[in-house]
C-alpha positions as CSV (number, residue, x, y, z in Angstrom):
1,M,0.0,0.0,0.0
2,K,1.3,3.4,-1.0
3,T,1.7,6.1,1.6
4,V,-0.9,8.7,0.6
5,G,-1.4,12.3,1.5
6,I,-4.6,14.3,0.9
7,A,-4.5,18.1,0.6
8,Y,-7.8,19.9,0.4
9,N,-9.2,23.4,-0.3
10,D,-10.7,24.5,3.0
11,L,-12.8,27.1,1.2
12,I,-14.9,24.3,-0.2
13,P,-17.1,22.9,2.6
14,E,-17.4,19.4,1.1
15,A,-13.7,19.0,0.4
16,L,-12.7,17.8,3.9
17,D,-15.7,15.5,4.1
18,L,-14.6,13.9,0.8
19,A,-11.0,13.5,2.1
20,H,-12.2,11.6,5.2
21,A,-14.5,9.5,3.0
22,I,-11.6,8.5,0.7
23,V,-9.5,7.4,3.7
24,G,-12.4,5.4,5.1
25,E,-13.9,3.8,2.0
26,L,-10.6,2.9,0.4
27,N,-9.0,1.7,3.6
28,L,-5.9,3.8,3.2
29,G,-3.0,3.0,5.5
30,P,-2.3,4.5,9.0
31,D,0.4,6.8,7.6
32,T,-2.2,8.6,5.5
33,W,-2.4,12.3,6.3
34,I,-4.9,15.1,5.6
35,L,-3.9,18.8,5.5
36,R,-5.2,22.1,4.1
37,A,-3.6,23.0,0.8
38,E,-2.7,26.5,2.2
39,D,-0.4,25.0,4.8
40,A,2.7,24.8,2.5
41,D,5.3,24.4,5.3
42,D,3.4,21.6,6.9
43,L,2.8,20.0,3.5
44,S,6.6,20.0,2.8
45,Q,7.3,18.2,6.1
46,R,4.5,15.7,5.9
47,A,5.1,14.9,2.3
48,R,8.5,13.3,3.1
49,N,8.3,9.5,2.5
50,T,4.9,10.0,0.8
51,D,4.3,8.2,-2.4
52,L,1.3,10.1,-3.7
53,V,-0.6,13.3,-2.9
54,I,-4.3,13.6,-3.7
55,T,-5.6,17.2,-4.1
56,I,-9.3,18.1,-3.6
57,G,-10.3,21.4,-5.0
58,G,-9.3,22.9,-8.3
59,D,-6.3,24.1,-10.2
60,G,-5.5,26.7,-7.5
61,T,-5.3,23.9,-5.0
62,I,-2.9,22.0,-7.2
63,L,-0.7,25.1,-7.6
64,R,-0.4,25.5,-3.9
65,V,0.3,21.8,-3.2
66,N,2.8,21.4,-6.1
67,R,4.9,24.2,-4.6
68,A,5.5,22.0,-1.5
69,I,5.9,18.6,-3.2
70,A,7.7,19.3,-6.5
71,P,11.1,19.6,-4.9
72,Q,10.6,16.0,-3.6
73,G,9.4,14.6,-6.9
74,I,6.1,13.4,-5.5
75,P,3.4,12.7,-8.1
76,L,-0.1,14.0,-7.5
77,V,-3.6,13.4,-8.8
78,G,-6.3,16.1,-8.6
79,I,-10.0,15.7,-7.9
80,N,-11.9,18.7,-9.3
81,M,-14.3,20.5,-7.1
82,G,-13.6,23.9,-8.7
83,R,-14.4,25.3,-12.1
84,L,-12.1,24.8,-15.1
85,G,-9.9,22.1,-13.6
86,F,-7.3,21.9,-16.5
87,M,-4.8,20.1,-14.3
88,T,-7.2,17.9,-12.3
89,E,-7.7,14.3,-13.4
90,L,-10.9,13.2,-11.6
91,T,-14.3,14.6,-10.8
92,V,-16.4,13.8,-7.7
93,P,-18.9,11.5,-9.4
94,G,-17.4,8.0,-9.5
95,V,-14.2,9.1,-7.7
96,M,-14.3,6.1,-5.3
97,E,-14.4,3.7,-8.2
98,Q,-11.7,5.4,-10.2
99,L,-9.2,6.4,-7.5
100,P,-7.9,2.9,-6.6
101,R,-6.2,2.7,-10.0
102,Y,-4.0,5.5,-9.0
103,L,-2.9,3.8,-5.9
104,N,-1.3,1.0,-7.8
105,D,1.9,1.0,-9.8
106,G,1.9,1.3,-13.6
107,M,0.0,4.6,-13.9
108,R,1.3,7.0,-16.6
109,V,3.3,9.9,-15.1
110,S,3.0,13.2,-17.0
111,E,5.8,15.7,-16.2
112,H,5.3,19.4,-16.6
113,S,8.1,22.0,-16.7
114,M,8.2,24.9,-14.2
115,L,9.7,28.4,-13.9
116,M,12.2,29.8,-11.4
117,A,12.2,33.5,-10.5
118,T,14.7,35.5,-8.5
119,V,14.3,39.1,-7.4
120,H,17.3,41.4,-7.6
121,R,17.1,44.7,-5.7
122,R,18.3,48.0,-7.0
123,D,20.5,48.8,-4.0
124,S,22.1,45.3,-3.7
125,D,25.7,44.7,-4.4
126,A,27.5,41.9,-6.1
127,D,27.8,40.0,-2.8
128,T,24.1,40.2,-2.0
129,A,22.1,37.1,-2.8
130,P,18.9,37.6,-4.8
131,E,15.6,37.0,-3.1
132,G,14.1,33.6,-3.9
133,P,14.1,31.4,-5.7
134,Y,10.4,31.2,-6.3
135,H,9.1,28.3,-8.4
136,A,6.0,28.5,-10.6
137,L,4.0,25.8,-12.4
138,N,1.7,28.3,-14.2
139,D,3.3,31.7,-14.5
140,V,5.3,34.6,-13.1
141,V,3.6,38.0,-13.6
142,L,5.1,41.5,-13.1
143,S,2.2,43.9,-12.9
144,R,1.2,47.2,-11.5
145,S,0.4,47.6,-7.8
146,R,-2.9,48.9,-6.5
147,V,-2.3,52.3,-8.0
148,S,-4.1,52.4,-11.3
149,R,-1.2,53.4,-13.5
150,V,0.8,51.6,-16.2
151,I,4.3,50.4,-15.4
152,T,7.4,50.5,-17.5
153,V,9.2,47.2,-17.9
154,R,12.3,46.5,-20.0
155,A,12.4,42.9,-21.0
156,S,15.5,41.1,-22.2
157,I,15.9,37.5,-23.4
158,D,19.3,35.8,-22.9
159,G,20.8,39.2,-22.3
160,A,19.4,40.9,-25.4
161,D,17.0,43.8,-24.8
162,V,13.8,43.0,-26.7
163,S,11.2,45.6,-25.8
164,T,10.3,48.3,-23.2
165,F,6.7,48.0,-22.3
166,R,4.4,50.7,-21.0
167,A,1.7,48.3,-19.9
168,D,-0.4,46.9,-17.1
169,G,2.3,44.2,-16.8
170,V,3.9,41.3,-18.5
171,I,3.5,37.5,-18.1
172,L,5.9,34.7,-18.5
173,A,3.9,31.4,-18.6
174,T,4.7,27.7,-18.9
175,A,2.8,25.5,-21.3
176,T,0.7,24.4,-18.4
177,G,0.0,28.1,-17.5
178,S,-0.8,29.0,-21.1
179,T,-4.5,28.3,-20.6
180,G,-4.6,30.7,-17.7
181,Y,-3.8,34.4,-17.3
182,S,-1.7,34.4,-20.5
183,F,-4.6,33.1,-22.6
184,A,-6.9,35.7,-21.1
185,A,-4.5,38.3,-22.2
186,G,-4.4,37.0,-25.8
187,G,-1.6,34.5,-25.6
188,P,-1.6,31.1,-27.4
189,I,-2.4,27.7,-25.9
190,L,0.5,25.3,-25.9
191,D,0.5,21.6,-25.5
192,P,0.8,21.1,-21.7
193,L,3.8,18.8,-22.1
194,S,5.7,21.3,-24.1
195,D,8.7,22.8,-22.4
196,D,8.4,26.1,-24.3
197,V,7.4,29.3,-22.4
198,V,5.2,32.2,-23.4
199,L,5.9,35.9,-22.9
200,T,2.6,37.9,-23.0
201,P,2.3,41.7,-22.4
202,L,-0.7,42.9,-20.5
203,A,-2.5,45.8,-22.3
204,S,0.7,47.2,-23.7
205,H,0.5,50.9,-24.8
206,V,4.1,51.1,-25.9
207,G,6.4,48.3,-27.0
208,L,5.5,44.9,-28.4
209,T,1.9,44.0,-28.2
210,T,2.3,40.4,-29.5
211,T,3.1,37.2,-27.6
212,L,6.5,35.6,-27.9
213,V,7.0,31.8,-27.7
214,L,10.5,31.1,-26.3
215,R,12.6,28.0,-26.0
216,P,12.8,26.2,-22.6
217,T,16.4,27.3,-21.9
218,S,15.7,31.0,-22.3
219,S,16.6,33.4,-19.5
220,V,14.2,36.3,-19.2
221,D,14.8,39.5,-17.2
222,F,12.1,42.0,-16.4
223,H,13.6,45.4,-15.3
224,L,11.1,47.8,-13.6
225,E,11.8,51.3,-14.8
226,G,10.0,54.6,-14.4
227,S,8.6,55.6,-11.1
228,Q,5.7,53.2,-10.4
229,E,5.9,50.4,-8.0
230,A,4.8,46.9,-9.1
231,I,4.2,43.4,-7.8
232,I,5.7,40.1,-8.9
233,S,3.2,37.3,-8.6
234,V,4.2,33.7,-8.6
235,D,1.3,31.3,-9.6
236,G,-1.2,34.0,-8.6
237,F,-0.9,33.6,-4.8
238,E,2.7,34.4,-3.8
239,N,3.3,38.1,-4.2
240,H,6.3,40.3,-3.6
241,P,6.6,44.1,-4.0
242,I,9.0,45.4,-6.7
243,E,10.3,49.0,-6.7
244,P,11.7,51.0,-9.7
245,G,15.3,49.8,-10.4
246,D,14.6,46.2,-9.2
247,W,14.6,43.4,-11.7
248,V,13.4,39.8,-11.9
249,R,15.2,37.0,-13.6
250,I,13.2,34.0,-14.7
251,T,14.7,30.7,-15.9
252,R,13.6,27.1,-16.2
253,S,13.1,25.5,-12.8
254,P,15.1,22.4,-11.9
255,Y,11.8,20.9,-10.6
256,R,9.0,19.4,-12.6
257,A,5.4,18.8,-11.6
258,R,4.4,15.2,-11.8
259,F,0.8,14.1,-12.5
260,L,-0.6,10.6,-12.5
261,R,-2.7,10.2,-15.6
262,A,-5.1,7.4,-16.7
263,N,-6.7,9.5,-19.5
264,E,-5.4,9.3,-23.1
265,H,-2.8,11.7,-24.3
266,N,-5.4,13.5,-26.4
267,Y,-7.7,14.1,-23.4
268,F,-6.4,17.7,-23.0
269,W,-7.5,18.6,-26.6
270,A,-10.7,16.6,-26.5
271,T,-11.9,18.5,-23.5
272,L,-10.3,21.9,-24.2
273,T,-13.4,23.8,-25.6
274,R,-15.6,22.4,-22.8
275,R,-13.2,23.5,-20.1
276,L,-13.0,27.0,-21.7
277,G,-16.8,27.2,-21.7
278,L,-16.8,27.2,-25.5
279,S,-18.9,25.1,-27.9
280,L,-17.8,23.3,-31.1
281,Q,-19.5,24.8,-34.1
282,G,-21.7,22.3,-35.9
283,R,-21.9,20.0,-33.0
C-alpha cells in the first residue's frame, strides 16, 4: 500500500468530508495524512516519505500543493471541485471507483516544466544574494500595484533587450499556464507537455503587443523602470513588491510537476473547448 497524503481546499465545505470519505472507504494505511492546501510548510514536512498526494479542490489547490511537493518529486492526482480544472484528473462522481487505479503501480506519469524566479534589488551589491528562488508551475507576472497606472518594464531575453513595455504588466507562462492568465491576455495555448514558455504583455500601450514563444532554456529578465511600484506574482498567490530599479530573472526551474494520468494523451485537446466554456461549431 502506498503512503498517501490528501491536501484539500478548505474554502470548499465538502472537500474535507470527501477527504475523510476517501480514507475510510478505500482503507488507506495508517500513515495517510490530511492537510489544508494552504499549509505549505506543513505539507513540505508531511510529504516526506509520501508516495502520492491527492488534491481536492481545483487548479489553484494543485498550484499550492505542487509548490510544496515538486522539490521532492512526488506525483499528484487532482480531484476537481472547482471550475475549469485543467490540471485535475478526476471529478467527484465516480471518484471512489476510479481512484484505486492511481494507488497501484503502472499509472502513466505526466511531467510538466516549471519556472524559477529570483528578485534582484536596485541597492544590492554583487555579494548580496537575490531573493528567492520562487518556483511556478503556471506563470510569473510582473504587474502594476494597487495604484491604477501603467508600469514601464524593460524585457530582455538571454541578455538581449527585446522591448520596453508601457503596460499593465507582463506575463511569462509555462505551457501548463498558457491556458490561464496568459490566454486571457491574448496568448496562445501550448501543448501542456511542451517545455516552451510564453511571454505575453498585459494591455501594452508602448512596445511589443504580441506574444513571444520562447525555447525552454531562455533566461528572461524584467527590469522595472520609471517611477511606479509593481508586484511580482508567482502562480497567482505568492506576491512580492517590486520597486523601480529592481529586476526579476526567470529561468527554467530544476523541478518538474508530476501528475498521474489514466486518461489518453489527447484528453487535453478533447476537453479543451468544454473547459474553456466554448462550444464546437456544428456539434
